[in-house]
Legacy VTK file of the C-alpha trace (Angstrom):
# vtk DataFile Version 3.0
C-alpha trace
ASCII
DATASET POLYDATA
POINTS 187 float
67.189 -7.612 -23.515
64.407 -5.321 -22.383
64.562 -1.583 -22.980
65.388 0.457 -19.864
65.470 4.199 -19.313
67.942 6.689 -17.889
67.089 8.400 -14.622
66.352 11.899 -15.918
65.505 13.692 -12.672
68.484 14.780 -10.509
66.365 14.657 -7.325
65.541 11.027 -8.075
69.247 10.292 -8.540
69.874 11.845 -5.121
67.091 9.726 -3.600
68.652 6.610 -5.164
72.002 7.487 -3.599
70.403 7.888 -0.180
68.534 4.591 -0.543
71.662 2.722 -1.664
73.706 4.200 1.204
71.194 2.702 3.676
72.033 -0.749 2.329
75.800 -0.471 1.797
78.506 1.914 0.650
79.590 -0.753 -1.864
76.200 -0.574 -3.569
76.292 3.232 -3.500
79.749 3.170 -5.108
78.502 0.845 -7.868
75.728 3.302 -8.702
77.872 6.451 -8.473
80.712 4.962 -10.519
78.242 3.801 -13.174
76.342 7.084 -13.526
79.509 9.198 -13.538
81.597 7.215 -16.041
79.275 5.291 -18.365
81.396 2.160 -17.933
79.624 -1.087 -18.819
78.447 -3.281 -15.971
80.835 -6.093 -16.891
83.786 -3.686 -16.741
82.542 -2.246 -13.427
82.248 -5.685 -11.852
85.753 -6.662 -12.989
87.415 -3.611 -11.424
89.981 -4.195 -8.717
90.965 -1.809 -5.950
94.286 -1.007 -7.665
92.412 0.062 -10.823
90.890 3.043 -8.992
93.022 3.583 -5.866
96.695 4.557 -5.575
96.997 3.410 -1.968
95.933 6.700 -0.403
93.576 8.417 -2.838
91.309 7.767 -5.762
93.138 7.826 -9.074
92.184 10.637 -11.442
91.663 8.259 -14.381
90.625 4.655 -14.698
92.049 2.831 -17.705
90.064 -0.001 -19.261
91.230 -2.039 -22.226
88.597 -2.471 -24.933
88.280 -6.203 -25.596
87.341 -5.721 -29.274
89.966 -3.168 -30.324
92.651 -3.722 -27.684
92.679 0.052 -27.197
92.984 1.371 -23.653
90.425 4.050 -22.799
90.651 6.547 -19.962
87.617 7.271 -17.794
87.722 10.317 -15.525
86.983 9.630 -11.863
85.375 12.806 -10.539
85.247 14.081 -6.947
81.884 12.395 -6.218
83.437 9.024 -7.047
86.540 9.910 -5.021
84.513 10.769 -1.907
82.546 7.528 -1.902
85.580 5.455 -2.869
87.496 6.906 0.105
84.598 6.172 2.428
84.202 2.644 1.094
87.872 1.692 1.231
88.399 3.214 4.686
85.772 0.836 6.109
87.181 -2.438 4.796
90.454 -4.336 4.937
91.460 -4.594 1.285
94.306 -5.731 -0.936
95.200 -4.037 -4.221
94.126 -7.104 -6.231
90.728 -7.428 -4.502
87.661 -6.914 -6.635
86.150 -3.513 -5.921
82.601 -4.905 -5.789
83.456 -8.040 -3.878
80.660 -10.391 -2.931
79.937 -10.750 0.771
80.064 -14.533 0.283
83.494 -14.970 -1.310
86.364 -13.110 -2.991
84.699 -12.904 -6.410
82.794 -9.840 -7.623
79.029 -9.630 -7.273
77.148 -11.098 -10.217
75.296 -9.201 -12.936
72.076 -10.517 -11.439
72.989 -9.210 -7.983
73.872 -5.799 -9.455
70.490 -5.779 -11.206
68.685 -6.629 -7.961
70.555 -3.862 -6.093
69.704 -1.160 -8.668
66.139 -2.345 -9.282
65.243 -2.681 -5.592
66.508 0.825 -4.792
64.671 2.257 -7.786
61.394 0.739 -6.587
62.031 2.014 -3.048
62.328 5.618 -4.303
59.223 5.306 -6.462
60.661 4.831 -9.949
58.021 2.970 -11.936
59.816 2.964 -15.316
61.832 -0.049 -16.402
65.187 0.100 -14.651
68.157 -2.180 -15.128
71.915 -2.189 -15.131
72.022 -0.294 -18.451
70.201 2.504 -16.630
73.566 3.523 -15.134
75.195 4.038 -18.549
72.089 5.676 -19.954
71.853 8.066 -16.995
75.496 9.037 -17.489
75.011 9.655 -21.208
71.716 11.505 -20.831
73.057 13.978 -18.268
76.409 14.367 -20.031
74.583 15.256 -23.258
72.442 17.901 -21.572
75.522 19.322 -19.873
77.173 19.975 -23.206
79.227 16.856 -23.924
79.294 16.338 -27.679
77.249 13.409 -28.950
80.332 12.235 -30.874
82.239 11.852 -27.586
79.348 9.987 -25.984
79.115 7.769 -29.062
82.771 6.838 -28.560
82.425 6.221 -24.805
79.356 4.037 -25.320
80.941 2.194 -28.296
78.128 3.025 -30.706
78.388 3.117 -34.492
76.257 6.198 -35.139
74.987 9.306 -33.392
71.423 8.165 -34.156
72.096 4.944 -32.227
73.475 6.937 -29.278
70.547 9.369 -29.217
68.067 6.480 -29.314
69.973 4.595 -26.591
69.886 7.658 -24.321
66.210 8.326 -25.002
66.912 11.756 -26.486
64.467 13.142 -28.990
66.105 15.726 -31.277
62.786 17.540 -31.641
62.674 18.096 -27.865
63.559 21.720 -27.149
65.406 21.199 -23.863
68.369 23.609 -23.554
71.865 22.157 -23.398
74.072 23.556 -20.651
77.628 24.138 -21.849
79.362 24.941 -18.579
82.907 26.137 -19.285
83.085 27.561 -15.733
86.486 29.253 -16.081
LINES 1 188
187 0 1 2 3 4 5 6 7 8 9 10 11 12 13 14 15 16 17 18 19 20 21 22 23 24 25 26 27 28 29 30 31 32 33 34 35 36 37 38 39 40 41 42 43 44 45 46 47 48 49 50 51 52 53 54 55 56 57 58 59 60 61 62 63 64 65 66 67 68 69 70 71 72 73 74 75 76 77 78 79 80 81 82 83 84 85 86 87 88 89 90 91 92 93 94 95 96 97 98 99 100 101 102 103 104 105 106 107 108 109 110 111 112 113 114 115 116 117 118 119 120 121 122 123 124 125 126 127 128 129 130 131 132 133 134 135 136 137 138 139 140 141 142 143 144 145 146 147 148 149 150 151 152 153 154 155 156 157 158 159 160 161 162 163 164 165 166 167 168 169 170 171 172 173 174 175 176 177 178 179 180 181 182 183 184 185 186
């Protein structure tokens, strides 16, 4: 597996969203769900409509069972995800058991390779020259969560890492870097 980077610049993330929207709302949802939850690509591709939608609105939490531990983990679905999910599901005829990222060819989900092509093509279109792949979604989530004040121990748990050093390396965070961390309590 080649090393890929998070998307560090928020303006570039916005440009990616605009580029993905041009192609399809499904592809935009894949990106937004990935960068806002840190869920692995395999788990994203296996999601069904009923996992994230209650019939009228986006659910507040998505529950995914960890294959190794059997433990069910909750992932918060924020308002950005909710907006795009509503837009996406209002434009298609869906059943609760349908895959969320259904292929245009059949009822199965898109493949890992197709997800890679979607993310990589959009990244090139917006001028990203760094190595980008499907892990970029998780890394972008973790990178921005860390700099917004989420404890590294929480990120370590979400990303299923064994040590904080592994998580910091995965996210491309250098402890000697003097970038301020924004702890936004916003009461």
